[in-house]
N, C-alpha and C positions, 0 to 999 in steps of 0.2 A: 224325646222332647214332644210334649203334647202341643196342641194348637194354641192353648192359652199362653204357655211359656214362649212360644214363637212370636206371638203378638207382643208380649212384654219386651222380648229381646229386640224386636224390630223397632218398637216405640222408643226404647232406650237409645238405640243407635241414631235414630232420627233426632232425638232430643240432644244428644251429644253434638251432632252436626250443627244444629241450630245454635247451641251455646257457643261453639267454636266460631261460627260466623258473626255472632253478636260481639264477642270479645275481640275478634280480629278487626271488625269495623270500628269499634271504639278506640282501639289502640292506633289504627291508621289515622283516624280523625285527630287524635291527640298529637301524633307525629306531624301531620300536615299543619296543624295550628302552630306547633313549635317552629317548624321550618318557615312558615309564613311570617311569624313574628321576627325570626332571625334575619330574614331578608328585607324586612320593612313593609311587607304586604299588609300587615294589620292596620297600617295607617289608611288603607283604602276604605275602611269601614266608615260610612257616612255619619254614623252615630257619634263618631269622634268630633264632629263639627256641628253638633246640635246647637251649641251656644252661639255660633255664627249666624244661625237662622233666627235667633232671638232678636226681635225688633229693638230691644233696649240695650243690646250688647255694645253698640257703637257709642252710646251716651258716655261711657267711661273714657272715650278717646276724643272728647270735644274741647279739651282745655287749650287747644292751639298748637300743641307739639306734634300733632298727627295729621296726616293727609286724609281728608274726607272727600267724597265725590260731590260734585255740584248737583244742585237740585235737578237740573236738566238732564244730566247723565243718569241719575237715579231713575228719573221718569222714563227715559229711553229704555233702559234695561228692563224696567217693570213692564212697560208696554210690549216689548219684544217677548218677554216670558209669557205674559198673558195670552198673546196671540199664538204662541207655540203650544200652549196647553189647549187641546181641542176637546170637544165633548166625546167624540168616539175615537179619535186618533190624535196622538201628540206628535209634534214635529221635534223628534229627539235631537236632530242635528242642530236646529236653531237653539234648543235648550243648552246643548253642550257649547255652542258658540258663545252664548251669553256668559256661561260659567267660565269659559276661557278668558273672556274680556274682563270679568270682575277681578280687580287686582289683589284683594285681600279680604280677610274676615270682617273687618269693619265695614267695607263697602258692601259685602253680602248682607250684613245686618241692616244697612241703610235700605237696600233693595227689598229685603224682606219686610221691613216696616212699611214702605210705600206700597208694596204688593197687597198687604192686608188693609192699609188705609184706603186704597182704591176700591175695596170690596171684592177683590179677586180670590180671597181665601187665604189660607195659611200656606206659604211657599214650601215649608218643610213637608207638609202633608202631601202637597201636589207632587213633590219629588219622590216621596215614598210610594206613590201610586204607579210610578214607572216600573218597567220590568227590571229584574235584578241586575242584568248586565249594564243597563243604562245607569242605574244607581251606583254601581261599582265604578263606572267611568267618571261620574260626577265626583265620587269620593276620591278617585285618583287625581282629578283636576284640583280639588280642594287641598289635597295633600301637598301639592306643589306651591301653594300660596302661603304667604306669611300671615300672621294674625293681624298685623297693622303695618302701616308705613309711617315713618317719622318724617316730619317736615324739615 
């Protein structure tokens, strides 16, 4: 075997190793996602609750058969969230505390509307700027809440 053939042979072995690692990684990711879906972990994805962050979502539940938050409660949650979002550092515990207190998706929509109306920005975008573990925690909290509460 000459030097050129040895280089080709070595490059082939390295290429096969890389291909094996890529295929292995993809199959593990697929298996992980299947397991996550089977045990209900996929509901932790906060994108599943984007409609709850829509300020108009709660308007479909204003016909009297559903429980809405009072204006004062919405304002309290809004102000707590605004003070928890800092310029350099966010108070993640306070943010999680507010999300634990919000009873359902309709209430979150009310808070999201007030948050934007007060000029604090888009609540969903602010949540999206947190680190991944905090976003997942908020997704977990939202997964435990109903879409609405009936009166």
